NUGU-766275 format. One record per residue: x, y, z of N, C-alpha, C in turn; residue in three letters. Coordinates in steps of 0.2 Angstrom, whole numbers, plus 2048, in hexadecimal, padded with zeros to 3 digits. Example, Ala and Ser with C-alpha at 12.3 -4.5 7.8 and 13.67 -1.06 7.14 Angstrom:
2
8427E482783E7EA8278427F0827ALA8407F58238447FB824840800827SER
***
This chain:
527
85C7B97AD8577BF7AB85B7C77AAMET85B7CA7A685E7D17A685A7D67AAARG85C7DA7AE8577E07B185A7E87AFALA8557EB7AE8587F17AA85A7F67AFHIS8587F57B685B7FA7BB8617F77BFARG8667FB7C186B7F67C68697F37CCPRO86A7EF7CF86A7EC7D586E7F17DALEU86B7F47DF8707F87E38717F47E8LEU8777F57EC8797F27F287D7F77F7MET87B7F37FD87F7F68028807F3809GLY8847F480D8847F08148827F4819ARG8807FB81987E7FE81F87780081EHIS87580181986D80381886B802811GLY86480181186080280B85A80580BALA85880880684F80B80684D809800VAL8488097FF8438077F883C80D7F9GLY83C8127F48348157F58318167EEALA82D8187EE82981B7E982B8217E5ASN82F8257E883182B7E583982C7E8HIS83E82D7E38438307E58458347EBPRO8418397EC84383E7F084183B7F7MET83D8377F883A8347FE83F82E801ALA84282A7FC8468257FC84D8297FEALA84F8307FD8548337FF854834806GLN84D83680684C83A80E84E833812ALA84C82D81084E826816856826816GLY85682781086082581086482B815LEU861831815864837817863835820ASP85E83182285D83182986182B82BMET86182582686682082986E823828LEU87182782587782982487782E82AARG87183182E872835832873831839ALA87282C83A87282784086C826842GLY86782683C86082383F85F81D83DGLY85A81883F85A81283E853811839ASN85080B83884D80983484580E836ALA84380F83C83E81183C83E81983BALA84381D83D84482383B844824833ASP84882082F84882182884081F826ALA83F81982983681A82583181F828ALA83382382D82E82982F82F82F829ALA83683182983883482383583381EALA83582C81B83482A81482B82B814ILE82882981982282B81981E832819ALA82283681C82183E81D821840815LEU82783F81282984280B82483F807ALA82383880681E835801818839801LEU81583C80781083E808810845803GLY81584980381784E80081684E7F8VAL81C8487F781F8497EE81A8447ECVAL81683E7EF81183B7EA80A83C7EEGLU8078437EE8028447F17FC83F7EEPRO7FC83E7E97F683A7E57F68337E8MET7FA8317ED7FC82B7EF7F98297F7MET7FE82F7FB7FD82E8027FE835804SER7FD83580A7FF83B80F7FC83B816GLY7FC8418197FA8428207F284081FLEU7EF84181A7E783F81B7E6839819GLY7EA8338197E982D8177EB82A81DGLY7EC82381B7ED81C81F7F381881FASP7F78158227FC8118217FB80A826GLY8018078248027FF82680A801827PHE80D80082D8157FF82F8157F9832TYR81A7F482D81B7EE82F8237EE831HIS8247EE83982B7EF83C82E7E983FALA8357E983D8397E283E8407E6843TRP83F7E88488447EC84B8467E9852ILE84C7E885484F7E485984C7DE85AGLY84A7DC8548487D48568417D4857GLY83F7D88578377D985A8327DA852LYS82E7D78518297D884B8227DA84EALA8217E084C81B7E584C8187E8846GLU8117E984680D7EC84080B7F2844VAL80B7F88438097FF84580580083FPHE7FF8008427F780183D7F580883EASN7F780A8397F58128397EF814834GLY7E980E8347E480F82F7DE812835THR7DA8178327D681C8377CF817835GLY7CB81983A7C481683B7BF81B836PRO7B88198357B481D8337B1821838ALA7B08278367AE82D83C7A782B83FALA7A682D8447A082C84A79982D845ALA79A83384079483483D79282D837ALA79782B83679682682F79281F831ALA78D82183178881A83278681882BVAL78381282B78181182477B812823PRO776814827771818824773820820GLU77982382277A82B82077C82A818ALA77C82281677D82280F77881E80BPHE77282280B76D81C80876D81C800PRO77081F7FD7748207F677A81B7F4ALA77E8187FA7848177FA78981B7FCGLY78E81A7FD79581D7FF7978217F9ILE79A8277F879E82B7F27A48287F2GLU7A68277EC7AD8247ED7B582B7EDILE7B18307EC7B48387ED7B183B7F0GLU7B48427F27B18487F47B08467FDGLY7AD84C7FE7AC84C8067AA84780APRO7A58428077A283D80B7A683680AARG7AC8368087B08318067B6831809SER7B683580F7BA8378137BA83281BVAL7C082D81B7C182C8237C682F827SER7C782C82D7CC82F8327D282E82FVAL7D783382E7DD83282D7E182E832PRO7E68288317E88248357F0824834GLY7F382682F7FB82682C7FF829831MET7FE82E83280383483680382F83FLEU7FE82C8407FC829847800824846GLY80081F84280581A84180C81A841GLY80E82083D81682183C818825843ILE81382884781582B84C817825853GLY81282085381281A85781A817856ALA81A81584E82081384E82681684FLEU82681C85082F82185182D820858HIS82882285D82882186482B81B865ALA82881486382A80E86683280F863ALA83581085D83A80D85A83F81185AHIS83C81985784181D855847820859GLY84D82385585282585985482A859ARG85282E85385583585184E83A853LEU85183F854849845857843845853PRO83E84585483984485083984A84ATRP83985184D83985684A83E858843ALA84585284384A85183C84784D838LYS84284783A840843835839848830LEU83784B83383385183083685782BCYS83C85782B83F85D82683F85A81FGLU84185581E84185381783A855812PRO83485381682F85581482C85B815ALA82D85F81982C86781A83086B816THR83686981483986B80F83786A808GLY83486580683286380082C867800LEU82786680382186A805821871803ALA82687580682787C80682C87E7FEARG83187A7FD83587B7F88338787F2GLY82E8747F282B8717EC82F86C7EAGLY82B8677E482F8617E282D8607DBTYR83085D7D682F85E7CF82B85A7CDGLY82685A7CA8208567C88248517C3LEU82284B7C48248457C08208457B8THR8208407B581E83D7B081783A7B3VAL81A8367B88138327BB80E8377C0HIS81183B7C280E8407C68088437C1GLY80C8457BE80884A7B98038457B4ARG8048407B47FF83C7B07FA83B7B6GLY7FB8397BA7F48397C17F083F7C3PHE7F58457C27F084B7C27EB84B7BCALA7ED84B7B77EB84C7B17E38477B1ALA7E68437B47E083D7B47DB83C7B8ASP7DC8427BE7D98447C47D684C7C4ASN7D78507BD7D68567BE7CE8587C0VAL7C98537BE7C38567BF7C18547C9ARG7C58517CC7C584F7D27C98547D5LYS7CF8557D37D185A7D87CE8637D6LEU7CC8647CF7C986B7CF7C386C7D2ALA7BF8657D67B88667DB7BA8697E1ALA7C286A7E37C386D7E97C78737E8ASP7C787A7E97CC8807E87D287E7EAPRO7D387C7F07DA87C7F47DE8757EFARG7DB8707EF7DD86B7EB7DE86C7E3SER7DC8717E17DD8737D97E48787DAALA7E287C7DF7E88807DE7EE87F7E0ALA7F087A7E37F68757E67F78727E0THR7F286D7DC7F58677D87F48687D0PHE7EF86E7CE7F08707C77F28767C6LEU7F18767BF7F487E7BD7EF8817B8ALA7EB8857B87E78887B57E18837B4ASP7E087D7B87D987A7B77DE8737B3GLY7E48727B27E786D7AF7EC86A7B4HIS7EE8657B07F58617B27FA8657B2ALA7FE8677B880586A7B680A8687B1PRO80D86C7AD8148687A98188647ADPRO8198617A982085B7AD8268617AFLEU82885E7B582C8637B782B8687BBGLY82386A7BE8208707C082286F7C7SER8248747CA8268747D281E8747D7LEU81D86F7D981886D7DE81986F7E4ILE8168777E681787A7EE8128787F2VAL8128767F980D8757FC80F87A803GLN80D87F80281088480880B88280FGLU80588080D801880813803878818ASN80487481280686C81680D86E818LEU81187281681787381A816876820ALA81187A82281087E82880F87982DARG80887382B80686E82D80D86A830THR81086882B81686482E81B867831LEU81C86D83281F87283781C86E83FGLU81587283F812870847814869847ILE81386484281485D84381A85B847ILE82085F84482785D84582886284CALA82586685082686985482186585AALA81B86485981686285D81585985DGLU81785585881684E85881084D854GLY80F847854808845850802846854ALA80384785A7FD84785F7FA84E85EGLU7FE85285C7FB8598597F5858854SER7F785184E7F185184A7EC84F84BPHE7EC84B8507E68498547E384A85BTYR7E684E85E7E48518637E6858866ARG7E885C8627EC8628637EA86885EGLY7ED86C85D7EB8728597EA871851ARG7EF86B8507ED8688497E6865848LEU7E486284C7DE85E84D7D886284BALA7DA8698507D386E84F7D4872848LYS7DA8728467DA87683E7D786F839ALA7D886883B7D78648367CF864835LEU7CA86483B7C586383C7C1868839ALA7C586E83A7C18758377C187482FALA7C687182C7C88718277C386C823GLY7C28668277BC8618247B4864824CYS7B386882A7AD86B82B7AC870825ALA7B18748247B087981D7AE875817GLU7B086E8177AF86B8107AA86680FARG7A68668167A18618177A4859819GLY7AA85881B7AD85281E7AA851824VAL7A984A8247A684982B7AB84A832ALA7B18488317B68478367B684D83BILE7B684B8407B58518467BC85084BTHR7BD8558507C28558567C184F858GLU7BC84D8597B984785E7BB84085AALA7BA8418537BD83A84F7C583984FASP7C88408507CE8408507D283D856LEU7CE84185C7D283F8617D0838863ALA7CB8358617CA82E8627CF829860ALA7D382B85B7D88278567DF826859PHE7E182085B7E881E85C7E8819858HIS7EF8188567F28138537F280B856ALA7F28068537F28008567F97FC854GLN7FB7F98598017F68597FF7EE859ILE8007EB8537FF7E38518047E0852GLN8037D98528087D48508077D1848GLU80D7D084480A7CE83E8087C883DPRO8057C68388037BE8358077BB832ILE8097B583080E7B282F80B7AB82AALA8107A882780F7A182381679F823ILE81879982081E79881E81C796817THR82179781482179680A826794808TYR82878E80782E78980683378B808ARG83378A81083778B815839792816GLY83579781383679E8168317A1818PHE8307A581E82B7A98228297AE81EGLU8227AE81C8207B381A81C7B881FILE81D7BE8218187C28258157C7823ARG80E7C882680B7CD8218087D1826GLN8047D78258007DC8297FA7D782ATHR7F77D78317F17D58347EB7D9831PRO7E67D68307DF7D882F7DE7E0835PRO7DD7E58337D87E782E7DC7E8827ASN7E27E58267E67E481F7E47DD81DSER7E27DD8187E17D78157E87D3811THR7EE7D48147F47D18137F47C9813GLY7EE7C68177ED7BF8177EB7BD80FPHE7E97C080C7E67BF8057ED7BC801THR7F37C18037FA7BE7FF7FD7B7802MET7FC7B88097FD7B180B7FA7AA80ALEU7F57AD8077F07A68067F17A57FEGLN7F37AA7FA7F67A87F37FB7A47F3ILE8017A77F78067A37F780579C7FALEU80179B7FF8017948027FE78F7FELYS7F97917FB7F578E7F47FA78C7F0ILE7FE7927ED80278F7E880878C7EBALA80A78B7F080F7877F280E77E7F3GLU80877D7F18067777EF8087747E7ARG8097797E480D7787DD8137797DBPHE8187767D881D7787D781F77C7D1ASP81F7847D481E7897D082678B7CCLEU82B7867CF8327887CC8337837C6ALA82F77D7C682F7787C182B77A7BAALA82777F7BB8217827B78247867B2MET8227867AC82378C7A881F7937A9ASN81E7987A781C79F7A781479E7A8GLU81379C7A380B79A7A38097977A8ALA80B7917AA80978D7AF8097907B6GLN80F7937B68107977BC80B79C7BEARG8097A07B98057A67B97FE7A37BBILE7FC79D7B67F679B7B87F47987BEHIS7F97967C47F87927CA7F77987CEVAL7FC79E7CE7FB7A37D27F47A77D1LEU7F47A97CB7EB7AC7C87E57A87CBVAL7E67A17CB7E179E7CE7E179E7D6GLU7E679D7D87E679E7E07E67A57E2ALA7E67AA7DE7E47B07E07DC7B07E0LYS7DA7AD7DB7D27AD7DB7CF7AA7E1LYS7D07A57E37CE7A17E97D07A67F1LEU7D77A87F07D87AD7F67D47B27F7ALA7D17B67F17CD7BD7F27C67BB7F5PHE7C37B37F37BE7B27F67BE7B27FELEU7C17B18007C47B28077C37B980AASP7C87BC8057C77C58087C27C8808ARG7BD7C58037B67C88047B17C6809GLU7B37BF80C7AE7BD8107B27BF816ARG7B97C18187BA7C181F7BD7C7820PHE7C07CB81C7C57D181C7C17D681FGLY7C37D88267C07DF8287C57DF82EALA7C07E48347C57E68397C47E283FASP7CA7DD8417C97D88467C67DB84DPRO7C67E284E7C37E58547BB7E4853ARG7BA7E384D7B27E484D7B07DC84BSER7B37D884C7B07D28497B67CC848GLY7B67C58497BA7C08497BC7C0840SER7C47C08407C67BF8397CA7B7839VAL7C97B28377CB7AB8397D07AA836PRO7D77AE8377DD7AD8347DF7A8836ILE7DF7A383A7E379D83C7E0799836GLU7D97998367D77948307D9796829ARG7D779C8277DB79E8217E179D81FLEU7E579E8237ED79B8227EF795824LEU7E97918257EB7898277ED785821SER7F17808227F377B81C7EC77681AASP7E877581E7E277181C7DE776816ALA7DD77D8197DA7818137DD78380DHIS7E478280E7E77848077E877E803ALA7E77778087E87728027DF7717FEASP7D97728037D37737FF7D37777FAALA7D677D7FB7D57827F67DA77F7EELEU7E077E7F17E577B7EB7E17777E6ALA7DE7727E97DA76C7E67D676E7E1ALA7D27747E27CC7777DE7D077B7D7ARG7D977B7D77DB77E7D27DC7787CBILE7D977A7C67DB7767C07E27787BCSER7E67747BB7EC7777B77EA7787B1LEU7E37777AE7E37777A67DE77D7A4ASP7DB77E7AA7D57837AA7D47897ADARG7D378F7AC7D27947B17CA7947B3ALA7CA7957B97C37957BD7BF79B7BEALA7B979A7BB7B77A17BB7B37A27C3ASP7B87A57C67B67A57CE7B37AE7CFVAL7AE7AE7D07AB7B77D27A97B77DAALA7AC7BC7DB7A97BE7E37A27BE7E3GLN7A07BE7EA7997BE7EA7977C57EDTHR79B7C97EE7987D07F079A7D57ECALA7C67F77D67C87FE7D37CE7FF7D6LYS7D17FE7D37D78007D67D88067DAALA7DD8057DF7DE80B7E27E580D7E2ALA7E78127E67ED8167E57F18167EBASP7F68147EA7FB8137F38028147F1THR8068157F680C8147F581280F7FATHR81780C7F981A8097FE82180A7FETYR82480880282B80A80682D804809PHE8358038088387FF80D84080180FCYS8417FF81484780081984A7FB81CVAL8507FB81B8557F581F85B7FA821VAL85C7FB8288617FE8298687FA82CASP86E7FD82F8747FA8318717F4835ALA86E7F483A86C7EE83E8687EB83CGLU8667EA8378617E483585A7E5837GLY8587EB83A8537EC83B84D7F0834ASN8497EF8348447F082C83D7F182EALA83B7F58298337F78298317F7822ILE82B7F281F8287F381B8227F881CSER8217FD81881C802819817803812GLY81280481580C80780E80680A812ILE80581080D80181680E7FE817809GLN7F881B8097F381B8057EE820807SER7EC8248027E68278007E08247FELEU7E281E7FC7DC81A7F87DC81D7F1ASN7D98207EF7D88217E67DE8277E6SER7E08287E07E382D7DD7E08347E1LEU7E68387E47E283D7E87DE83E7EEPHE7DC8367ED7D78367F47D08387F2GLY7CF83A7F77C783E7F67C78457F2SER7CD8487F17CE84D7EF7CD8547F1GLY7CB8537F87C98597FC7D1859801VAL7D28618017D88628067D386580BTHR7D68648127D38678197D686E819ALA7D28738167D28788197DA87C819GLY7DE88081D7E388381C7E987D81EGLU7E787681F7EE8738227F087181CTHR7EE8728177F186F8107F0865810GLY7ED8638147EC85B8147E8858810VAL7E885480B7E48518077E284C809LEU7DB84B80B7D784680D7D7841809LEU7D683A80B7D48348097CE833807ASN7CC82D8027C582D8027C4825803ASN7C68238097C581B80C7BF81980DARG7BB81E80D7B481B8107B281680AMET7B58178027B38147FD7B280C7FEALA7B580A8047B88038047B37FF808TYR7AE80380A7A980180F7A47FE80CTRP7A27F880E79B7F480C7957F7811HIS78F7F880D7897FB8117847F3813LEU7867EE8107807E88117817E5818ALA77B7E581A77A7E082377E7DA822GLU7827DA8287867D482978D7D3825GLY78F7D781F7967D681D79A7D8821HIS79F7D28227A57D58277A87DD826ALA7A77E08207AA7E68207A67EB81EASN7A07E982379A7EE82279C7F5827ARG79A7FC82479C801826798801830LEU79D80583479980583A7A080C83DALA79D8108407A18168427A7813846PRO7AC8158477B181384B7B480E849GLY7B380A8427B58028417BB80483CLYS7C080283A7C48028357C27FD82EARG7C28018297BF7FC8237C77F8821VAL7C47F281D7C97ED81A7CE7F1816ARG7D47EF8167DA7F38137DC7EE80EHIS7DD7F18077E27ED8037E97ED805THR7EA7F28077F27F480A7F57EE80DMET7FA7EB80D7FE7E780F8057E880EASN80A7E68138127E78138147E2815ALA8177DF81081B7D68148217D6814PRO8247D181882B7D081882C7C9819MET8327C88178347C181683A7BF81CILE8397BA81F83F7B78228427B0820PHE8477AD8228487A882284F7A6826ARG84F7A082B84F79E83084F7A3835HIS84B7A783784B7AB83B84E7B383AGLY8537B48338557BA8318527BD82DLYS8507C482E84E7C88268507C5822LEU84D7C481B84F7C281584D7C8811TRP8467CA8108447CE80B83F7D280DALA83D7D980C8387DD80D8377DF808VAL8317E180582E7E27FF8267E37FELEU8247E67FA81E7E97FA81B7EE7F4GLY8167EF7F18137F37EC80D7F67EETHR80B7FC7EB8057FF7EB7FF7FB7E6PRO7F97FD7E57F57FA7E17EF7F67E3GLY7ED7F97E97E57F57EA7E57EE7E9ALA7E07EC7E77E07E57E67E67E17E2ASP7E97E57DF7EE7E27DC7F47E07E0ASN7F67E47E67FB7E57EA7FC7DD7ECGLN7F87D97F07F97D27F17FC7CF7E9VAL7F87CF7E57FA7CA7DF8017CB7DEGLN8037D37DD8097D47DB80F7D27DFVAL80E7D37E68137D17EB8147CA7EBASN80F7C47EA80E7BD7EA8147BD7E4ALA8137C07DE8157BE7D781E7C07D9GLN81F7C47DD8257C77DF8297C27E3VAL8257C07E88277BB7ED82A7B47EAVAL8247B17E48277AD7E282D7AC7DEALA82D7B17DA8327B37D583A7B47D9SER83A7B67DF83F7B77E38417AF7E6LEU83C7AB7E983D7A67EB83D79F7E7ILE83779F7E38377997DE83C7997DAASP83E7A07D68407A17D08497A27D2LEU84A7A57D784F7A77DA8537AD7D8GLY84F7B17D58517B77D28547BE7D7LEU8577C17D585A7C67D98557CC7D8ASP8537D07DF84E7D37DF84D7D97D8PRO8517DB7D68507E07CF84D7DC7CBGLN8507D57C984E7D17C48467D07C6GLN8457CD7CD83E7CC7CF8397D27CEALA83A7D97CE8367DE7CD8367DF7C6LEU83B7DE7C08397DE7BA8347D87B5GLU8357D37B88307CE7B58297D17B5ARG8257CE7AE81F7D07AD81B7CF7B2PRO8177D27B38107D47B880B7D17B4ARG8067D07B97FF7CE7B77FA7D07BETRP7F47D37BD7EE7D37C17E77D07C0THR7E67CD7C47DF7C97C37D97CD7C5SER7D47CD7C17CE7D27C37C87CE7C4SER7C67CB7C97BF7C77C87B97CB7C9GLN7B37C97C67AE7CD7C67AC7CE7CEALA7AB7D57CF7A87D77D67AE7D57DBASP7B47D77D97BA7D77DD7BC7DE7E0GLN7BB7E47DB7BE7EA7DE7BD7EC7E5GLY7C37EE7E77C37F27EE7BE7F77F1ALA7BC7FB7EC7B98007ED7B07FD7EDASN7AC7FF7F17A67FC7F07A08017EDTRP79A7FE7E779A7FA7E67A07F67E1PRO7A17EF7E37A77EC7DF7A77ED7D8HIS7AD7ED7D57AE7ED7CD7B27E77CCGLU7B57E57C67B87DF7C47B57DD7BEGLY7BA7DC7B97B87D87B17BB7D27B0ASP7BB7CF7B77BE7C87B47C27C77B0GLY7C87CC7AE7CE7CB7A87D47C97ADARG7D97C77AA7DF7C57AC7E47CB7A8LEU7E57D17AC7E97D77A87F07D47A8THR7F57D47A47FA7D17A48007D57A0ILE8057D67A180A7DA79C80C7D7796GLU80D7D979180E7D678B8157D378BARG81A7D578F8207D37908217CA791ASP81B7C779581C7C079681C7BD78EVAL81A7BF78A81D7BC7828157B8780GLY8157BA7798107B677580E7AE776ASP8127AB7788127A477A80D7A2781ASP80F7A678580C7A778C8067A978CTHR8067AF7887FE7B27877F87AC786LEU7FC7A97807F77A477C7F579E780ALA7FB79C7857FA7977887F479878FALA7F579F7917F07A17967E97A1793LEU7EA7A578B7E37A578A7E079E788ALA7E47997877E27927867DF78F78BGLY7E07917917DE78E7987D8793799ARG7D67967977CE7997967D07A179BGLY7D77A579B7D67AB79F7D57B0799HIS7D17B579C7CF7BA7987D57BF798LYS7D77BF7947DD7C27937DD7CB792LEU7E07CF7957E07D77937E87D9794ALA7EB7D578D7F27D878E7F47DF78DPRO7F97E17917FA7E97928017EB791VAL8047F279280B7F379180E7F2798GLY8117F679B8137F47A280E7F87A6HIS80D7F67AD8077F87B180B7FD7B6LEU8088017B880B8077BC8078067C4GLU8028097C57FF8087CC8018017CFGLY7FE7FC7CD7FE7F57D18077F37D0PRO80B7F67CD8127F47CC8167F97CECYS8187FA7D381D8007D68207FD7DCALA8227F67DB8277F37E182C7F67E3MET82D7F47E98357F57ED8357EF7EFGLN83E7EE7EF83F7E77F38477E87F5VAL8477E57FC84E7E57FF84F7DE801ILE8557DC7FE8567D47FF85C7D6805ARG85D7D280A8637D280E8667CB80EVAL86C7CA80C8707C680C8757C3812LEU8767BE8118797BA8188807BE81AASP8837C18158887C48158877CE818ASN8827CE81987F7D381A87D7DA815GLY87F7D880F87D7DB80A8777DD808ILE8747E380886D7E580786C7E67FFARG8687E47FC8667E47F58617E87F4MET8617ED7F185B7F17F18587F37E9ALA8527F27E98507F17E28487F67E0ALA8487F97DB8437FE7DA83F7FC7D3SER8397FB7D38357FB7CD8358007C8ASP8367FF7C28388037BC8308057BAPRO82D8027BD8258057B982280C7BBARG82480E7C18228157C28298187C7ARG82781D7CB82C8227CD8318207D2ASP8308197D48348157DC83C8177D9GLY83F8167DF8478177E084A8147E7TRP84F8117E385180D7EB85880F7EBALA85C80D7F28628117F386580C7F8GLY86B80C7F986F8087FE87680B7FDALA87980980487F80C80588380980ATYR
***
């Protein structure tokens, strides 16, 4: 298969990120003697500046680390505020605006990662983001499109409008987006660390900015937050070990898709057959996501049973190779950013962070320049639901950050934004790498699909049209074969949000192969 972008290779380090300036920040840290944790921190902070519609200090993140032969997940996802009780939302939770905001956890996760494993001074890692915020960055085609799609949301907040709009409209292509208030906040973070954001002078400023706009986050809510360090969860797939971020991430759903698909010989199938099996596996795995996905600190999540061979056998037996099943869930795409790093020593980070929807809540917290998330939109309010809102509880997250190992050695790091579509696209790329033996760039450029069951969407109330959205590049024969099996097709051009993959493959000879998805603004680098 011919790829349109070159596959980049290097022996000493590699990065992939959803914006070139963020990827460059990571490479700069590696060249300066930093390790994967240092590069990840620089990338994460820079992405929050140059991709403000996707992630930032006001959002959340998961950082899956393999450093010094130790596997850890730094969970930087914040809980619901103390005032966020179900009774406070008699008409339902707003999906944007001041009442859609939960406690931001991203900076706490990055700070914990650096404290545990960083090599370079924290202040140095903040320099690229601070420079980009103060000096500005050029607005890309995709960035302008995202702003144009969210003019109403941004216009509702004067500070957000002043930063991200021009005279009430999306700025022209190439416009310089300057965030002076955010630059000052980043300078304080550089000098005082992530601690200031939660229990220092920034916490006071952030809480004051929230109060000004009617956001329920208080100083006490910020002070109560601490990132959690967890062990990844894992399965074996055709002799490879696939690791994932544990709950409250729903990375287990991707592992279930692969475990079900392993019962079928994907390599021997044609394209339509492979897609059909993966789509049907996804439908069944998403039923478990709805039933069990939750904060494990607030209730049991039966991961061992969900990832067992017996459960995979039972679900695989329900798949017909000739007919698509109508599997509705019994209970909307969001926007996120992904990056990955492998350093010269073989340490790696698979990182994902998000505001939830494009530009999150649309609310900027006072003079801090921090654009706040709308993660409250993921909560359920029904009594007895595993993901029911409760103060101090973390919501179920679609974010997940996988890694692949073989014979105990790092084999690949990969991931994508895209809410419900993340685990689907990740599973497709894993199958392309392992079952079809494609190189990373070929795997990223293969045609994609995303399945939407009725009542599936991450935001509550759930959306979902029961369709299989699929890129036309698969070809007419494949589309006809899928339609013949009963799939309700929605052929499209190239997907954007759920198709912004980054992959780094590590070869036995030490070469790092870095690939970036051409569907959005991503960029990879290696040296």
